[in-house]
N, C-alpha and C positions, 0 to 999 in steps of 0.2 A: 723874698723869691717871687711873689706875685708882681711886685714893682719891676723886677728884672724882666719877667715875661711880657709885662705891657710895654716896657721900653723896646724889647726885641720886637714885639708886634708893630710897633710904631716905626721902628727902622725898616722892617720888611716892607710895610706900606709905602714908606718914602722912596724906597728903591725901586719898588713896582711902579710907582706913579712916574718917578723920573725916568725909567726905562721905557715908559709908554708915551713920553712927550714926543711932539714932532721933531724931526731931524733939523738941526740948525741949517740955515740957508746961506752958508759961507762957501763960496767957490773960489779957489785961488788959481792964478795962472798955472801953477803946477799941476793941479787937477786937469785942467784942460790940455796941457802938454802931454801928460801921461796917456790920456785917452787918444790924442792925436798920434802919438808915437805908435800905440797899439793899432790904430786904424792904417797907418802907414805900413806896418808889418804884416798887414793882411796878404800883401802881394807887391811884388816889384812893380806892377803896373798901376798902383794906386798913385795918383798925383798928390804930392805932399801938401800942396796948397788946398786941394779938396779935402784932405784929412784934417787939416788944421781948421778950416772952416766948418766942417761937419762936427768935430769936437767942441768947438766954441758954440755953435748953434744948440747942440745936444744939451750942454750944460745950462746955458742961459735961457733957452727956451723952456726947459724944465722948470726953472725957477718962476718964469713968466706965467706958465700954466698954473702953478701952485697959487699964484696970486689970483689969477682969473677964476680958478675953481674955488677960491676962499678956503684953502686948506689950513685948518687950525688944530687938527687932530692926527693921530695915527691913521693909517690908511683904512683899517677896518671899520674904524669909527666914522670916517668920512664916507665910506661906502654906505654904511647905514643912513647917514644924513641924506645921500643922494637917493637911496632906495625909498626913503620915506618923504622924499619931495622937499627937503630943507635946503638942498644944494642941487643945482642944475646938472653939473658935471663932475667928474673926478673919479669914476670907476676906473679900473685898470684899462679897460677897452677905450675909454676916452683918451687917457694918456697915450696909449699906443697909436690910436688913429691920428691924434694931433701932432705927435712928434714926427710920425711917418710922413704926414702931409707936409709938414714944415720942411723936413729934410728932402722930400721929393721936389718941392718948389725950387730947390737950388739946381735942379737939373744936372747933377753930377754925371760926369762921363765915366769915371772910373770906380764909382761906388754904387751900391744897389741896395734897396731896402726890402726887407721881408717882414711878415706878420707872423707871429707864433702863438701857440696856446699850450699852456701846461695844464692838462685836465686835473680836476680835483680829485680827492680821495676821502677817506674818513676824517682826516685833519685839515684838509684844505679845499678851498673853493677853486673853480677854474680860475686861470690867470693869463692875461693877454699881455704881450709885449711887441715892441719893434726890434728888429735886429738889422745891423748894417754890415755888408760884406763887400769884398772886391766885386766889381762887376762880373757877372757870369759864374760866381761861385755859389754855393748853397748856404743856407742859413747856418748849418753846422760848422761852416767855415767862418762865421761872422762874430760879431760882438753884440750881446744883448744890451739894449739901451732901455733901461727900466726905472723911470723916475717915481712910478706909484709906489714902489716898494718902501721908499723912505719919505713919502709925502712931498716929493718935489726936488729933493737932492738927488741928482742922477746917480744910480747904481749901474755899473757896467762890469761885464766880464765876458771872456770868450765863451760862446754858447755851450760848448761841451764841458766847460770848467764851472758853470753855475752850479753850486752846491745845494741850492734850495729847490730848483724846478727842472724838470725834464721837458724840454721844449720840442714841440712838433710843428709842422707847417699848418698855418691857420686853416687852409682849405681842407687838408686831410682830416683835421679834428672835426670841423663843421660837417663834412660829408659823412664821417662816421656817426655823429650824433643824429644826422637826418635819417640814415638807414636804420639806426636803432629805434628812433621814433616811429618810423613806418612800420618796423617789425612789431613794435608793442601795439600800435593801432591795429594791425592787421590781426594779431593774436587776441585782442579783445573785441573785434567787430562780431556783431551778431550774425549768426549763421541762418 
């Protein structure tokens, strides 16, 4: 019986470690085509060539960033490395900044980039992402582009269908945090 329990413990450990391995870095043309189709479907006004280019860049640039950031672990471990100075970049905010900057460099006429934050709770820390939408639409009408979540392999979904995070406009969250900080400081200021 003891031997069986040890074997079971070993099996659980192997499954856990395997589940925590960084995501594979294989992107197929089918992956890119699926995202391009979703981007085209955002609006009849979206230029199909812009959608194709945005999808290609989102996938390939995510992989490039993973190499530049030297991502070798799951995201939360990589975050610890960045926070301890062992890696220069690779927090979710870096991924969001860099992918937004890269896609904005394309000067799309029918697409628009947004930044969003999902505030943390007891189980999660704050998380930042970039969102692409048809020009003139809100981020809630767009698609989350989140390469941090899987360590460089792009995760995407329509914003309101993201099962893991509740996204809000970056500026709204930052303003709320700033106001809360001011209120805390005012409450603790000596009188």
